[in-house]
C-alpha positions as CSV (number, residue, x, y, z in Angstrom):
1,M,-72.9,-24.3,10.5
2,N,-70.4,-26.9,10.9
3,T,-71.6,-29.6,13.1
4,E,-68.9,-32.2,11.7
5,H,-66.6,-34.3,14.1
6,P,-63.1,-32.4,14.7
7,D,-61.7,-35.8,14.7
8,K,-62.5,-37.5,11.1
9,D,-61.2,-34.3,9.1
10,E,-58.9,-32.2,11.1
11,R,-55.9,-33.2,12.9
12,L,-53.1,-31.9,14.9
13,P,-50.0,-30.8,13.1
14,G,-47.8,-34.4,14.3
15,E,-50.6,-36.9,14.0
16,T,-50.6,-39.3,11.3
17,S,-53.2,-41.7,10.4
18,P,-53.9,-45.3,10.4
19,D,-53.7,-45.7,6.6
20,E,-50.0,-43.7,6.7
21,S,-48.9,-45.5,9.5
22,S,-49.3,-49.1,8.3
23,D,-48.0,-47.8,4.3
24,H,-44.7,-46.6,6.2
25,A,-44.0,-49.7,8.1
26,D,-45.0,-51.6,4.5
27,R,-41.9,-49.6,2.5
28,E,-40.2,-50.3,5.6
29,L,-40.2,-54.4,5.3
30,E,-39.6,-53.8,0.9
31,S,-36.5,-51.8,1.5
32,G,-35.0,-54.1,4.3
33,A,-35.7,-56.9,1.9
34,V,-34.4,-55.5,-0.6
35,D,-31.1,-54.8,1.4
36,E,-30.8,-58.1,2.3
37,E,-30.8,-59.8,-0.7
38,E,-28.2,-57.0,-2.0
39,S,-26.0,-57.9,1.1
40,G,-26.3,-61.5,0.0
41,P,-25.0,-64.2,2.6
42,D,-22.1,-63.5,5.1
43,P,-18.9,-64.1,3.8
44,A,-17.1,-66.8,5.2
45,P,-14.0,-65.9,7.5
46,I,-10.6,-65.8,6.2
47,E,-8.4,-68.3,7.8
48,P,-4.9,-66.7,8.0
49,E,-1.5,-67.5,6.1
50,P,0.7,-69.7,8.3
51,R,3.9,-67.7,8.4
52,A,7.2,-68.9,7.2
53,A,9.8,-70.2,9.6
54,E,12.1,-67.1,10.4
55,P,15.7,-67.3,9.4
56,P,18.0,-67.2,12.0
57,P,19.7,-64.0,13.1
58,P,22.9,-63.0,11.4
59,P,26.1,-63.0,13.0
60,P,27.5,-59.9,14.4
61,A,29.6,-57.8,12.3
62,A,33.3,-57.6,13.5
63,K,33.8,-54.1,15.6
64,S,35.8,-52.1,13.2
65,P,38.9,-51.1,14.7
66,R,39.0,-48.1,17.2
67,R,40.9,-46.3,14.9
68,G,38.6,-45.9,11.7
69,G,35.7,-45.5,14.7
70,F,37.2,-42.7,16.2
71,L,37.9,-41.4,12.5
72,A,34.4,-41.7,11.4
73,F,33.0,-40.1,14.8
74,L,35.2,-37.0,14.4
75,A,33.7,-37.0,10.1
76,F,30.6,-37.5,11.6
77,L,30.6,-34.7,14.2
78,F,32.1,-32.7,12.1
79,A,29.0,-32.9,9.3
80,L,26.2,-32.7,12.1
81,A,28.6,-29.2,13.1
82,A,28.6,-27.8,9.3
83,L,25.0,-28.7,8.9
84,A,23.9,-27.0,12.5
85,G,25.4,-23.9,11.2
86,T,24.5,-24.3,7.2
87,A,20.5,-24.6,9.2
88,W,20.8,-21.7,11.2
89,M,22.2,-19.8,8.2
90,W,19.2,-20.8,5.9
91,W,16.7,-19.7,9.2
92,Q,18.6,-16.1,9.5
93,D,17.7,-15.4,5.7
94,Q,15.2,-16.4,5.7
95,Q,13.7,-14.6,8.5
96,G,15.5,-11.8,6.9
97,Q,14.1,-12.4,3.2
98,E,10.7,-12.4,4.9
99,T,10.9,-9.4,6.6
100,V,12.0,-7.4,3.7
101,E,9.7,-9.0,1.3
102,G,6.6,-8.2,3.8
103,R,7.8,-4.0,4.4
104,A,8.0,-3.8,0.4
105,M,4.7,-5.0,-0.4
106,G,2.7,-3.9,2.0
107,E,4.4,-0.2,0.8
108,I,3.6,-1.4,-2.7
109,T,0.2,-2.2,-1.7
110,R,-0.6,0.9,0.0
111,L,1.0,2.9,-2.9
112,E,-1.8,1.1,-5.2
113,Q,-4.3,1.8,-2.4
114,S,-3.8,5.3,-3.1
115,D,-3.0,5.1,-6.2
116,S,-6.4,3.4,-6.9
117,K,-8.3,6.7,-4.4
118,L,-6.7,9.0,-6.8
119,S,-8.7,7.6,-9.3
120,L,-11.2,7.4,-7.9
121,E,-11.2,11.0,-6.9
122,I,-10.5,12.3,-9.7
123,S,-13.1,10.4,-11.6
124,E,-15.4,11.9,-9.3
125,L,-14.3,15.0,-10.3
126,R,-14.6,14.7,-14.2
127,N,-18.2,13.4,-13.4
128,R,-19.2,16.4,-11.2
129,I,-17.4,19.0,-13.9
130,D,-19.9,17.1,-16.6
131,N,-22.8,17.5,-14.4
132,L,-21.9,21.3,-13.5
133,P,-24.7,23.6,-14.9
134,A,-23.2,25.9,-17.9
135,P,-23.6,29.2,-16.3
136,D,-20.7,31.8,-17.0
137,S,-18.6,31.2,-13.8
138,A,-15.4,31.6,-15.0
139,G,-14.5,31.9,-11.4
140,E,-15.2,28.3,-10.5
141,I,-13.9,26.9,-13.8
142,A,-10.6,28.2,-13.3
143,A,-11.0,26.4,-9.7
144,L,-11.6,23.5,-10.3
145,E,-8.6,23.6,-12.7
146,R,-6.4,24.5,-10.1
147,R,-7.7,21.7,-7.8
148,L,-7.1,19.2,-11.1
149,Q,-3.8,20.3,-11.5
150,G,-2.3,19.7,-8.0
151,D,-4.6,16.6,-8.4
152,L,-2.8,15.7,-11.4
153,N,0.8,16.6,-9.5
154,D,-0.1,14.6,-6.6
155,L,-0.5,11.9,-8.8
156,E,3.0,12.3,-10.5
157,R,4.6,12.2,-7.0
158,M,3.0,9.3,-6.0
159,K,4.1,8.2,-9.4
160,Q,7.7,8.6,-8.8
161,S,7.1,7.1,-4.9
162,L,5.9,4.3,-6.6
163,Q,8.9,3.9,-9.1
164,E,11.7,4.6,-6.2
165,Q,9.7,1.0,-4.3
166,Q,9.8,-1.0,-7.6
167,A,13.7,0.2,-7.4
168,V,13.8,-0.6,-4.1
169,S,12.1,-4.0,-4.6
170,R,14.0,-4.9,-7.2
171,S,17.4,-4.7,-5.5
172,L,15.8,-6.7,-2.6
173,Q,14.9,-9.5,-4.5
174,I,18.6,-9.4,-6.2
175,A,19.8,-9.5,-2.7
176,A,17.1,-12.3,-1.6
177,E,18.9,-14.4,-4.8
178,T,22.2,-13.7,-3.9
179,L,21.7,-15.1,-0.2
180,Q,19.7,-18.5,-2.2
181,R,23.1,-18.9,-4.4
182,R,25.0,-18.5,-1.0
183,L,23.1,-21.1,0.5
184,S,22.9,-23.0,-2.2
185,A,26.5,-22.9,-2.4
186,A,27.2,-23.6,1.3
187,E,24.4,-26.9,1.0
188,S,26.6,-28.4,-1.7
189,A,30.1,-27.9,0.3
190,L,28.3,-29.3,3.1
191,T,27.1,-32.6,0.4
192,G,30.9,-32.8,-0.7
193,V,32.2,-33.2,2.5
194,A,29.4,-35.2,4.2
195,T,29.7,-37.5,0.8
196,R,34.0,-37.5,0.6
197,D,35.7,-40.5,1.6
198,L,38.1,-40.5,4.7
199,D,41.9,-41.1,3.1
200,A,43.8,-39.9,5.7
201,G,46.8,-42.8,4.9
202,G,46.5,-40.8,1.2
203,E,46.3,-37.4,2.7
204,L,49.1,-38.2,4.8
205,D,51.6,-39.2,1.6
206,L,50.1,-36.2,-0.1
207,A,51.1,-33.5,3.0
208,E,54.5,-35.7,3.1
209,V,55.3,-35.3,-0.5
210,D,54.1,-31.7,-0.3
211,Y,55.9,-31.2,2.3
212,L,59.8,-32.6,0.3
213,L,59.0,-30.2,-2.7
214,K,58.8,-27.2,-0.2
215,L,62.1,-28.2,1.5
216,A,63.5,-28.6,-2.2
217,N,63.2,-25.8,-3.4
218,E,64.1,-24.2,0.2
219,R,67.0,-26.4,0.4
220,L,68.6,-24.8,-3.1
221,R,67.1,-21.1,-3.3
222,L,68.1,-20.4,0.7
223,F,71.1,-22.8,1.7
224,S,72.0,-22.8,-2.6
225,D,72.2,-26.9,-2.0
226,P,71.6,-28.5,-5.6
227,V,72.8,-31.6,-4.4
228,A,70.0,-32.0,-1.2
229,A,67.6,-30.3,-3.4
230,D,67.9,-32.9,-6.0
231,E,67.7,-35.9,-3.3
232,T,64.7,-34.8,-2.2
233,L,62.7,-34.5,-5.3
234,A,63.9,-37.9,-6.0
235,L,62.2,-38.5,-2.6
236,A,59.5,-36.7,-3.7
237,D,58.7,-38.8,-6.9
238,A,59.7,-42.4,-5.3
239,H,56.1,-41.1,-3.1
240,L,54.0,-40.0,-5.8
241,A,55.2,-43.5,-7.8
242,A,53.9,-45.8,-4.3
243,I,51.0,-43.8,-4.6
244,D,49.8,-44.7,-7.9
245,D,47.2,-42.4,-9.3
246,P,47.7,-41.0,-12.8
247,I,46.3,-37.3,-11.9
248,Y,49.7,-36.8,-10.5
249,L,51.5,-37.4,-13.7
250,G,51.7,-33.9,-14.3
251,V,53.8,-33.7,-11.2
252,R,55.8,-36.0,-11.4
253,Q,57.0,-34.8,-14.9
254,D,57.3,-31.4,-12.8
255,I,60.1,-33.5,-11.0
256,A,61.7,-34.8,-13.5
257,A,62.1,-31.7,-15.3
258,A,63.6,-30.1,-12.2
259,R,66.1,-32.9,-11.9
260,R,67.4,-32.1,-15.2
261,A,67.8,-28.7,-14.6
262,I,69.6,-29.1,-11.2
263,A,72.1,-31.5,-13.2
264,A,72.7,-29.0,-16.0
265,L,73.9,-26.8,-13.6
266,D,78.3,-25.7,-13.8
267,L,78.6,-26.7,-10.0
268,P,82.6,-26.3,-9.1
269,D,83.9,-28.9,-6.8
270,Y,83.3,-27.9,-3.3
271,F,84.9,-31.1,-1.5
272,A,88.5,-30.0,-3.7
273,I,88.5,-26.6,-2.3
274,G,87.7,-27.2,1.0
275,S,90.1,-29.8,0.9
276,R,92.8,-26.8,0.1
277,L,91.1,-24.8,3.0
278,D,92.0,-27.3,5.2
279,D,95.9,-27.9,4.2
280,I,96.1,-23.5,4.5
281,Q,95.3,-24.8,8.4
282,A,97.8,-27.3,9.1
283,A,100.2,-25.3,7.0
284,I,99.6,-22.3,9.5
285,P,101.8,-23.5,12.9
286,S,104.6,-24.0,10.6
287,L,104.9,-20.7,8.6
288,P,107.9,-18.5,9.7
289,F,107.3,-15.2,11.4
290,K,109.7,-11.9,10.5
291,S,110.6,-12.1,13.5
292,D,112.6,-14.9,13.1
293,S,114.4,-14.7,9.7
294,P,118.5,-14.6,9.8
295,E,118.5,-10.7,9.4
296,A,117.0,-10.4,13.1
297,G,119.3,-12.6,14.8
298,E,122.0,-10.6,13.1
299,S,121.0,-7.5,14.3
300,A,120.4,-9.3,18.2
301,A,123.4,-10.3,18.2
302,G,125.2,-7.5,17.3
303,D,128.1,-5.1,18.7
304,G,130.4,-6.7,21.6
305,G,133.6,-5.7,22.9
306,W,134.3,-3.9,25.9
307,W,131.1,-1.7,25.7
308,Q,129.2,-4.6,25.3
309,K,130.4,-5.3,29.0
310,V,130.2,-1.7,30.2
311,K,126.6,-2.3,29.0
312,N,126.1,-5.9,30.8
313,V,127.9,-4.7,34.0
314,F,124.9,-1.4,34.2
315,S,122.1,-3.4,32.7
316,G,120.7,-3.5,36.4
317,L,120.6,-0.2,36.7
318,V,119.8,1.6,33.4
319,T,118.7,0.3,30.1
320,V,119.7,2.0,26.9
321,R,119.2,1.0,23.6
322,R,118.2,1.9,20.0
323,S,115.5,-0.2,18.8
324,T,114.9,-0.8,14.3
325,E,112.3,-1.9,12.4
326,L,113.6,-5.7,13.1
327,E,113.3,-5.7,16.6
328,R,109.9,-3.9,16.9
329,A,108.7,-6.4,14.2
330,Q,109.1,-9.0,17.0
331,I,106.4,-10.4,19.0
332,S,106.5,-12.8,22.5
333,L,105.3,-16.7,21.9
334,Q,102.4,-15.9,23.1
335,D,101.3,-13.5,20.8
336,Q,102.9,-15.6,18.2
337,D,100.2,-17.9,19.1
338,Y,97.2,-15.6,19.4
339,V,98.1,-14.4,15.7
340,R,98.2,-18.0,14.0
341,Q,95.2,-18.2,15.8
342,R,93.4,-15.4,14.2
343,L,94.9,-16.5,11.0
344,W,93.3,-20.7,11.5
345,L,90.1,-19.1,12.5
346,Q,89.8,-16.2,9.2
347,V,90.8,-19.7,6.9
348,E,87.9,-21.3,9.1
349,I,85.5,-18.4,8.2
350,A,86.1,-18.9,4.5
351,H,84.9,-22.4,5.0
352,L,81.7,-21.7,6.4
353,A,81.0,-19.1,3.6
354,L,81.8,-21.9,1.2
355,M,79.3,-24.3,2.7
356,R,76.7,-21.3,2.4
357,R,77.4,-21.0,-1.0
358,D,78.5,-17.3,-0.5
359,Q,80.0,-15.6,-3.4
360,D,80.7,-12.2,-1.7
361,A,81.7,-13.5,2.0
362,F,83.8,-16.5,0.6
363,R,86.1,-13.6,-1.1
364,Q,86.6,-11.3,1.8
365,S,87.8,-13.8,4.8
366,L,90.0,-14.9,2.0
367,G,91.9,-11.1,1.7
368,R,91.6,-10.8,5.2
369,V,93.7,-14.3,5.4
370,Q,96.1,-12.5,2.8
371,E,96.4,-9.4,4.7
372,T,97.3,-11.0,7.9
373,L,100.0,-13.4,6.2
374,S,101.5,-10.3,4.4
375,R,101.5,-8.5,7.8
376,W,102.7,-11.0,10.4
377,F,104.4,-13.8,8.2
378,D,108.2,-14.1,6.3
379,G,107.2,-12.9,3.0
380,A,110.6,-14.7,1.7
381,S,109.8,-18.1,3.1
382,P,108.6,-20.8,0.3
383,A,105.9,-22.2,2.6
384,V,104.7,-18.3,3.2
385,E,104.4,-17.8,-0.9
386,N,103.3,-21.3,-1.9
387,L,100.3,-20.2,0.6
388,S,100.0,-16.5,-0.3
389,A,99.8,-18.3,-4.3
390,D,97.2,-20.8,-3.3
391,L,94.9,-18.2,-1.4
392,D,95.1,-16.4,-5.3
393,E,94.0,-19.3,-7.0
394,L,91.1,-19.7,-4.4
395,G,89.3,-16.2,-4.6
396,A,89.7,-16.4,-7.8
397,V,87.0,-19.9,-7.5
398,G,83.3,-18.6,-7.8
399,I,81.4,-21.0,-5.6
400,E,77.8,-19.6,-5.9
401,V,75.2,-21.5,-7.5
402,G,73.5,-20.0,-10.5
403,T,69.4,-18.7,-9.9
404,L,66.9,-21.8,-10.6
405,D,63.4,-22.1,-9.9
406,I,62.1,-25.7,-9.5
407,S,58.9,-24.9,-7.2
408,A,56.7,-26.3,-10.5
409,P,55.7,-29.5,-9.2
410,W,55.0,-27.8,-5.9
411,S,53.2,-25.3,-7.4
412,T,51.1,-28.1,-9.5
413,L,50.6,-30.9,-6.4
414,R,48.9,-27.8,-4.7
415,Q,46.1,-27.3,-7.5
416,L,45.4,-30.8,-7.7
417,R,44.8,-30.9,-3.9
418,Q,42.3,-27.8,-4.3
419,L,40.4,-28.8,-6.9
420,R,39.8,-32.4,-5.5
421,S,38.9,-30.8,-2.2
422,Q,36.5,-28.4,-3.7
423,P,32.5,-29.4,-3.3
424,A,30.4,-30.3,-7.2
425,A,28.7,-27.0,-8.2
426,P,25.7,-26.6,-7.8
427,P,22.8,-26.7,-10.8
428,A,21.6,-23.9,-12.6
429,E,19.2,-22.3,-11.1
430,Q,16.0,-20.7,-13.3
431,A,16.4,-16.9,-13.5
432,P,13.6,-15.7,-11.5
433,V,10.9,-13.9,-13.4
434,E,10.3,-10.0,-12.4
435,P,6.5,-8.6,-11.3
436,Q,5.2,-6.5,-13.8
437,P,5.8,-3.1,-12.9
438,A,2.4,-0.6,-12.0
439,E,4.1,2.0,-14.3
440,E,1.7,1.5,-16.7
441,T,-1.1,1.5,-14.5
442,A,-0.5,5.0,-14.0
443,Q,0.1,6.5,-17.0
444,E,-3.6,5.4,-18.0
445,T,-4.9,7.3,-15.2
446,A,-2.6,10.4,-15.9
447,G,-3.7,10.4,-20.2
448,E,-7.2,9.8,-18.9
449,T,-7.3,12.8,-16.6
450,Q,-5.6,14.8,-18.7
451,G,-8.1,13.8,-21.9
């Protein structure tokens, strides 16, 4: 029987002996001394360096002109609106792309899982066939072969479906790349708009030159006025010379070529033709009518004698008279004024056709003047004969300007303005790496099954 005191040899689990406690305290003292030696004396406090004297605040910048601030504010608003639109488009494209890619990847994952499941089933069937005993059961073997053939057919259909899904995935990837390129182009355009210098004065000068070149072409083609077209081209060339930009040297060369072509045109003397028409109008009031000829006067003062006296007595009661061609040609003074005004207006119409450079209208109006002159006026009169000869000469004169195209300066200027307004081309992107198709896995599985 053990009679030893339990306090000497047996201790509770959480208790320690006095020797162990003293050893533990000695070790703690030694570790504290070592830490004090390694740490060393406390470092001296670091005094803050004196600050240098702050420089005086810069003088306030002079306020920009009101117009420049307004234009800068407008440019900032435009850039901010374009940035917001681009961000919205980018967000929409990212949302659509993530949704489509998620669906495609989910379908591909499902097909791959189905393919793996079928491969496992086929492997199990092969193992079962190998482990089957070898009795002469041709029916069971035939049933297994039919099941195997059905599984192979299912695998082929799954393979075709997987190929279709891969084609859809490739098309979606191409669409995503297209959207990415469009987004890059939009960002480049926004960057070009934000970084382009706003030169309102230069833009207004170029717009004025553009309008002058277009106006010169219209004056020549619509109104057949080469003089005004040449003056307009000269004014446009002066504006380009004031801009003093070598990029518009080709436009100035086209303007010089157009002016040389206008100077080479064979133009009639429109001023002389207009003066001859004015002379014809001035001679109209003095032209004699057919009823004013001496033959008509003699016929009117014809038969006299007693019969004339009898007619004069009974003229108040009954008037009987035989009319002749000359008498029928006689018109009243009011009608004569009407005929002269009509003739004057017909000549004025010829004047207007000359101003429009309309050859057909000019000759038709001269023909109507000639017709009125031969119908109502005395053709034997020298004044009428001279007037008719002038009309014939004027009808033979060509007043129409030849067809000439001077739109080359305007086209060149518009091309240069479009090139300057286009943003820089975006950097070339690397072609995306297409994922490896899953056809190889399906083909390997089908080959193992058939083997």
